[in-house]
N, C-alpha and C positions, 0 to 999 in steps of 0.2 A: 526497592529498585532505584537505581541511579538513572537520572535523566541522561539522554544523549544530547550533548550540546555541540552545535556547530557555530560557524562564524555568525550566521544570522538567525538560526533556528534553535528551538528546544523541542525535542521529542520526549514526551512524558506520558504517564498513565492518564487515562481519561478521568474527568471529574463530572459529577452530576450537572454542573454548570455548563457543560459542553453540549447538552441535548438540543438546545435551540439552534445553535450554529450547525450541528450535524443535520438536523431536520432541513434547514434552509439549503445547504449545498447539495445534499443527497437527493433532494426533491427537484433540483434543477434538471430539466430534460436533457441538457447537454452533458451533464455529469452522469446521469443515470443511463444514458443511451446504450452503453456497452457493458453495463453491470448486471448482475443477476438479481439484485434486490428489486422489490416492488416499489414503485414511485407513483405519487409523492409519499413522503414519510411524514405523518403528522407528529405533533409534539409528544403525545402519549407513546407512540411507537418509538420515537427517538429516545425518550426516557428509558424505555424497556431495553433498547439496544445498548445504551450507555450502562445501564445496570448490569447487563451481561458482561460488558467490557471490564467492569470493576472487579469481577471474579477471576479474571485471567492473570496469569503470571508470565513474565518474560523469560523465566528460567525453565528449562526442561521441555518436555513434549507438550503439544497443544498449540492453540492460537493465542497471540497477543496483539492487541491493536494499540499502536502508538497514536497519541494525539499530537498534531504538529501545530506549533505556534511560533510567531516571530518574537525575538527578544524585545524589540523596542515597542511593539504593539501587541501585548498578550491577547489571546483569544484564539479559538480554534480556527485554523485555515485549511485543515485536511487531516487525513489519517493514513497510517501505513500499517498494514497487517503483516505479521510474521507467523507462519505455521511451521512448527518444528515436528519432524517425524519422531516416532516413539524412541528410536535408537539415537536420535540427535545427530545422525550423519547427514541429514538433508533438511533444508528449510525452503519454504515457498514464500515469496514476498509479493505484495501488491500495494499500490498507492492510489489515493484519491485526493484531489485538491479542489477547493472552491474555484469556480470559474474565474473570478477576478484575481486569483493568485497564480494563474498560469503564465507561462512565458517570462518568468523572473528568475529561473534557475532553482526555485525552492524544491521541486521534485528531485532534481539531480543531487542537490545538497543533502536532502533527507535520505534518499536511497543509498547514496555513497556512504553516509555515516552508519547506517544500519548494516550494510554489507561489511564494512570494516569491523564492526562489533561481532557479527555472526561468524566471520572466518576464524575467530579464536575457538569456536566450539563446533562448527559443522564442516563437512567436506565438500558439499555441493549446495548451491542455491539455485532454485528454479523460479520461473515466472511464466505467465502466459497472458495473452491478450487477444481480443477479437481482431481478426485480420483487418477490419475496417478502421480500427483505432490506431491510425498511423502515428499519432503523437506518443502513445504508450510504447509502441515498437521502437521509435527513435530514442526515447528515454532509456529503455532497456539496453539498446546497443551502446548508447553514450556512456553508460556507467560500467560497461564491460561484459555484458551478457552476449552470448552467441546464440543465434537461432539454430536449433537442431532438428526441428520438425514442424509439422502442420497437421492438425487434426481436422479432417473434412467434416463439415456439418456437425461439429462437436456438441453444440448446445443450442437450444432454442431460447432466444431472448427477444421479447416483445414481438413474437410472431415470425421471427426470422431465424432460420437454421444457419448459424454462423460458423465459419471456419475459425480455428484458434491457432495462433502462432505459439510455439513452445520454445522457451529460452532456458539456458543453463549457464552457470558459471562455476568452474571447478575451483577448489580451494587453493590451488597453487597460484592463483592470481594474487599478486602482491600490490599492484598499483592500479588505480582506476582512472581512466581518462576523464578529464573535466570538460 
């Protein structure tokens, strides 16, 4: 697999060395608040999660989790999931960043790079987020997604039945706003 390289970031496959950083940021209550995973995530759980990521392939159907790191300061700062449907006509994306890496444009840069790569092979890209997660909704709009729906009380997360916003981006998109 070829890494995806941007001006400031490198999106690459996970390595076993990423488990500690993954445990740290995914255990942060601010990061986990709108996510489906159980938190906190201890070191052993993080190692098992990363071991699963090592079996994934970015090609074809299934899920692939990119590790996100900066060029000048290597080390995991977040992850970006891509789930391709079996016919490869659609992909679903989602991103998680460590709290101290937010508001620097890293999520926009990583998401835009992955979208650019995906549109060579898929017709639609979709994403969703908890309606209370306004930062994620803004990110999705910023990179060119349109909101097309809302699922009422879609999922229970941490005792709350949350609505989810549904986003999509058709393949005819050629440029993404920055």
